[in-house]
Backbone bond lengths (Angstrom), bond angles and torsions (degrees), N, CA, C in turn:
res aa  C-N    CA-C-N  psi(-1)  N-CA   C-N-CA  omega(-1)  CA-C   N-CA-C  phi
1 M - - - 1.375 - - 1.550 110.37 -
2 S 1.320 113.42 157.61 1.430 112.16 -178.57 1.573 111.63 -83.81
3 A 1.323 110.24 156.46 1.433 112.21 -179.41 1.554 115.06 -66.33
4 S 1.265 116.27 -25.37 1.413 124.86 170.45 1.626 111.59 -56.29
5 M 1.269 113.50 -51.98 1.443 117.90 179.84 1.519 110.20 -67.08
6 Q 1.303 118.12 -34.45 1.508 121.28 -179.97 1.607 105.90 -67.88
7 R 1.293 115.45 -38.83 1.548 116.16 -175.79 1.512 106.89 -68.17
8 L 1.279 119.49 -40.11 1.496 122.37 178.14 1.600 109.59 -54.44
9 V 1.288 114.47 -50.68 1.479 117.80 -176.43 1.547 110.81 -64.43
10 T 1.347 119.58 -46.58 1.434 114.37 -178.00 1.585 109.63 -66.95
11 G 1.273 118.78 -28.10 1.425 119.17 170.29 1.534 116.87 -64.00
12 W 1.273 119.40 -14.31 1.478 128.87 174.05 1.480 114.09 -99.97
13 N 1.319 118.13 19.76 1.422 126.65 -177.85 1.523 111.23 51.53
14 R 1.232 116.46 44.70 1.501 126.06 172.04 1.527 108.31 -107.96
15 S 1.272 118.64 149.87 1.472 123.44 -178.78 1.572 105.56 -84.25
16 R 1.280 120.21 -33.99 1.431 122.85 -174.64 1.443 114.43 -150.83
17 L 1.395 119.46 162.32 1.411 122.91 -179.13 1.574 104.84 -87.63
18 D 1.396 114.44 121.75 1.433 120.10 178.22 1.528 108.07 -123.28
19 L 1.311 115.72 85.91 1.518 118.93 176.80 1.607 116.54 -62.01
20 D 1.349 112.57 -5.17 1.474 115.91 -178.96 1.568 103.56 -83.41
21 S 1.282 119.74 -10.58 1.451 124.66 174.68 1.546 114.57 -85.65
22 D 1.270 116.31 117.14 1.529 113.70 178.07 1.461 114.19 -55.92
23 E 1.275 116.51 -36.76 1.466 125.98 -178.00 1.546 109.15 -58.19
24 V 1.372 114.48 -51.74 1.418 118.77 178.02 1.516 113.03 -62.74
25 L 1.257 117.71 -44.52 1.540 128.44 179.92 1.512 105.24 -56.10
26 A 1.364 116.89 -45.81 1.475 120.07 -177.48 1.490 110.42 -68.57
27 Q 1.293 117.37 -36.86 1.506 119.86 175.94 1.445 111.55 -66.50
28 V 1.326 123.36 -38.93 1.440 126.31 178.72 1.611 108.21 -62.62
29 L 1.417 114.30 -45.23 1.470 117.52 179.71 1.449 111.34 -66.18
30 D 1.342 118.59 -33.46 1.493 125.34 -179.31 1.528 111.31 -78.20
31 R 1.228 117.23 -52.38 1.566 122.27 -165.65 1.457 111.45 -111.04
32 G 1.219 119.21 -1.70 1.535 117.85 -174.60 1.450 109.43 -71.91
33 D 1.387 110.69 163.42 1.435 119.21 174.33 1.429 113.86 -102.40
34 L 1.261 123.85 177.99 1.446 128.60 -174.75 1.541 110.63 -55.70
35 D 1.220 119.17 -43.44 1.533 121.85 178.85 1.429 110.52 -62.68
36 A 1.507 116.71 -43.07 1.419 114.68 -177.15 1.577 108.51 -70.88
37 W 1.300 119.04 -35.43 1.403 116.38 -179.56 1.481 113.36 -71.68
38 R 1.279 120.51 -25.27 1.487 122.56 169.48 1.490 111.84 -63.04
39 E 1.342 114.36 -45.62 1.451 119.25 -179.81 1.499 110.32 -61.77
40 L 1.322 117.42 -44.49 1.361 123.69 -178.00 1.607 110.47 -61.53
41 Y 1.350 115.19 -44.90 1.403 121.77 178.79 1.652 106.36 -61.85
42 R 1.240 119.52 -42.49 1.499 125.22 -178.39 1.584 106.21 -61.02
43 L 1.350 115.49 -48.99 1.424 117.22 175.95 1.502 118.02 -62.00
44 A 1.249 117.28 -33.37 1.473 121.59 -178.71 1.527 108.12 -77.09
45 T 1.324 119.87 -16.78 1.396 119.85 178.24 1.544 117.79 -54.27
46 D 1.279 111.20 -37.25 1.521 122.23 -176.34 1.523 115.45 -112.84
47 D 1.398 112.74 6.81 1.439 115.18 -175.84 1.590 110.51 -126.91
48 P 1.285 117.11 97.67 1.483 119.50 179.78 1.589 112.16 -63.69
49 A 1.331 118.34 -34.94 1.393 120.55 179.23 1.571 112.62 -65.22
50 L 1.290 110.29 -37.18 1.614 113.95 177.27 1.511 106.05 -70.48
51 R 1.235 122.07 -36.75 1.498 122.86 -179.13 1.538 110.65 -63.63
52 A 1.301 110.84 -41.54 1.503 118.02 176.54 1.593 113.84 -63.14
53 R 1.292 111.33 -41.07 1.498 118.19 175.81 1.600 110.63 -64.32
54 I 1.387 111.97 -44.52 1.564 112.63 178.89 1.528 109.88 -60.89
55 L 1.338 116.12 -40.41 1.506 118.84 -178.40 1.498 108.48 -64.93
56 R 1.418 119.22 -40.97 1.508 115.68 -176.61 1.553 107.44 -67.77
57 I 1.362 119.25 -35.08 1.460 120.32 179.56 1.424 114.96 -66.10
58 V 1.359 113.16 -44.87 1.521 120.01 179.48 1.469 109.86 -56.58
59 C 1.291 114.35 -36.97 1.477 118.04 -174.37 1.615 116.89 -86.34
60 R 1.363 112.06 -8.39 1.464 116.23 176.06 1.537 112.82 -120.04
61 V 1.287 125.15 -17.43 1.345 126.53 -172.94 1.605 110.31 -112.71
62 P 1.300 116.95 126.40 1.489 113.20 175.04 1.589 111.54 -66.42
63 L 1.328 110.70 125.98 1.418 119.24 -174.78 1.520 108.28 -128.61
64 P 1.408 119.12 156.39 1.335 123.29 -174.67 1.596 113.09 -68.61
65 F 1.429 115.09 -34.47 1.383 123.48 -175.72 1.491 113.82 -132.07
66 P 1.368 118.40 60.94 1.425 119.02 -175.95 1.551 114.55 -65.41
67 W 1.350 115.32 -33.96 1.525 117.90 -174.94 1.484 108.34 -72.86
68 F 1.366 118.62 -31.36 1.368 124.57 173.95 1.641 107.50 -54.29
69 W 1.264 115.22 -55.64 1.475 121.13 -174.24 1.471 107.91 -63.62
70 L 1.301 117.94 -42.47 1.552 115.39 175.88 1.484 111.84 -63.42
71 A 1.250 123.36 -32.66 1.405 125.80 -178.27 1.597 105.09 -73.44
72 A 1.280 119.34 -39.50 1.511 122.81 175.34 1.535 106.74 -61.38
73 L 1.264 116.44 -52.10 1.559 115.88 -179.42 1.571 107.65 -60.37
74 A 1.318 120.79 -42.04 1.555 117.44 177.30 1.445 111.14 -56.08
75 S 1.349 119.01 -38.93 1.450 121.43 -174.74 1.576 108.83 -65.86
76 F 1.260 119.22 -15.94 1.605 124.83 175.14 1.477 105.54 -86.91
77 G 1.325 123.39 -12.06 1.393 120.20 -170.41 1.518 120.65 97.92
78 E 1.316 110.15 3.39 1.456 117.22 -179.20 1.590 110.66 -71.80
79 E 1.284 118.77 142.23 1.483 124.11 177.73 1.392 107.83 -75.50
80 I 1.383 118.36 121.68 1.487 122.86 -179.17 1.533 105.10 -118.77
81 D 1.329 114.23 138.00 1.476 121.77 170.87 1.472 106.00 -90.38
82 W 1.339 118.06 101.74 1.473 122.02 -178.40 1.509 110.82 -70.59
83 E 1.278 124.35 -15.05 1.397 127.70 174.10 1.497 120.84 -86.00
84 I 1.286 112.86 -3.50 1.460 118.34 -176.32 1.556 112.50 -62.92
85 E 1.199 120.80 145.08 1.451 126.42 171.96 1.450 109.17 -91.91
86 L 1.404 116.84 116.13 1.450 123.00 -178.26 1.399 112.61 -92.78
87 P 1.371 118.86 155.74 1.539 118.15 174.52 1.523 108.09 -65.74
88 R 1.187 112.82 144.83 1.549 120.27 -178.22 1.508 111.13 -94.12
89 D 1.319 114.44 138.69 1.498 124.51 175.34 1.479 104.01 -84.46
90 R 1.303 120.68 111.88 1.426 117.26 -179.42 1.430 113.97 -98.62
91 G 1.407 117.78 18.84 1.397 124.14 174.10 1.537 115.96 59.96
92 G 1.292 112.66 41.38 1.479 118.60 175.91 1.548 113.51 78.80
93 V 1.278 117.51 13.45 1.517 126.03 -178.60 1.439 107.90 -86.87
């Protein structure tokens, strides 16, 4: 794992990065920085199960860049419903 992703996790009062946790994965998608997102994309390249989990989270959790993640998943050949209504990130409102 990248140092960037490890820093994110320790900032959330966790002792380690556990991408098997949907909560941690959602936090990386929501609060990650560019380096963390690059690492997540790299990991998803060879992990269909991770891609499926990312898709599930994007469709259920309000995120700042959901269409970015859908486009990233589409680049791997994942089938994306471009008509889906995604949860909206209301910016803390």
